[in-house]
C-alpha positions as CSV (number, residue, x, y, z in Angstrom):
1,X,8.4,10.9,-0.5
2,X,8.9,11.6,-4.1
3,X,9.6,14.7,-6.2
4,X,6.5,15.9,-8.2
5,X,8.3,16.7,-11.4
6,X,9.4,13.0,-11.7
7,X,5.7,12.0,-12.0
8,X,4.3,15.0,-14.0
9,X,2.1,16.2,-11.2
10,X,1.2,19.8,-10.4
11,X,3.4,21.9,-8.1
12,X,3.0,21.4,-4.4
13,X,4.1,24.0,-1.8
14,X,7.4,22.3,-0.9
15,X,7.6,20.1,-4.0
16,X,7.5,16.9,-2.0
17,X,4.4,14.8,-1.0
18,X,3.8,12.3,1.7
19,X,3.1,8.8,0.4
20,X,-0.7,9.3,0.8
21,X,-0.6,12.7,-0.9
22,X,1.2,11.1,-3.8
23,X,-1.4,8.4,-3.9
24,X,-4.2,11.0,-3.9
25,X,-2.5,13.1,-6.7
26,X,-1.9,10.0,-8.9
27,X,-5.5,8.8,-8.3
28,X,-6.8,12.2,-9.3
29,X,-4.5,12.5,-12.4
30,X,-4.9,8.9,-13.6
31,X,-8.5,8.1,-12.6
32,X,-10.0,11.5,-13.3
33,X,-11.9,11.4,-9.9
34,X,-12.6,14.6,-8.0
35,X,-10.0,15.5,-5.4
36,X,-12.4,15.1,-2.5
37,X,-13.3,11.6,-3.6
38,X,-9.6,10.6,-3.9
39,X,-8.9,12.0,-0.5
40,X,-11.7,10.1,1.1
41,X,-10.8,6.8,-0.7
42,X,-7.1,7.1,0.4
43,X,-7.9,7.9,4.0
44,X,-10.3,5.0,4.3
45,X,-7.9,2.6,2.5
46,X,-5.0,3.5,4.7
47,X,-7.2,3.3,7.8
48,X,-8.4,-0.1,6.8
49,X,-4.8,-1.2,6.8
50,X,-4.3,0.2,10.3
51,X,-2.4,3.3,9.3
52,X,-4.2,6.4,10.6
53,X,-1.6,8.9,9.5
54,X,-3.6,10.3,6.5
55,X,-6.6,11.0,8.8
56,X,-4.4,12.5,11.5
57,X,-2.7,14.7,8.9
58,X,-6.1,15.8,7.6
59,X,-7.4,16.5,11.2
60,X,-4.2,18.5,12.0
61,X,-4.9,20.7,8.9
62,X,-8.2,21.9,10.5
63,X,-10.3,20.7,7.6
64,X,-13.6,18.8,8.2
65,X,-13.4,15.1,7.5
66,X,-15.6,13.6,4.7
67,X,-18.7,12.2,6.3
68,X,-17.7,8.6,5.4
69,X,-14.4,9.0,7.2
70,X,-16.2,10.5,10.3
71,X,-18.5,7.5,10.3
72,X,-15.6,5.1,10.0
73,X,-13.9,6.8,13.0
74,X,-17.1,6.8,15.0
75,X,-17.4,3.1,14.5
76,X,-13.8,2.6,15.7
77,X,-14.4,4.7,18.8
78,X,-17.7,3.1,19.7
79,X,-18.5,0.1,17.6
80,X,-21.8,-0.4,19.4
81,X,-23.2,2.9,18.3
82,X,-22.4,4.4,15.0
83,X,-23.6,7.9,13.9
84,X,-26.4,6.3,11.9
85,X,-27.9,5.0,15.1
86,X,-27.9,8.4,16.9
87,X,-31.1,10.1,17.8
88,X,-32.3,13.0,15.7
89,X,-30.9,15.5,18.2
90,X,-27.4,14.1,17.6
91,X,-27.0,12.2,20.9
């Protein structure tokens, strides 16, 4: 984890970010993307490399996952039936 002032980033509650939070903050600062897009991209990139900690961290926060991340998780849990294949009633 890295101190924020070293990278010229906005203040964070404890002044220290996880690696994925730092990546999100840098992506937002340097790429000018909306925060939600940066969060989604980082969660999917880390998950694609086999590291689910950013998604677990997000889930533990109680916030809803971005739809693309939910679809990714559904595909992992049941690759035979993704959310796009569900019936209109959600089953």
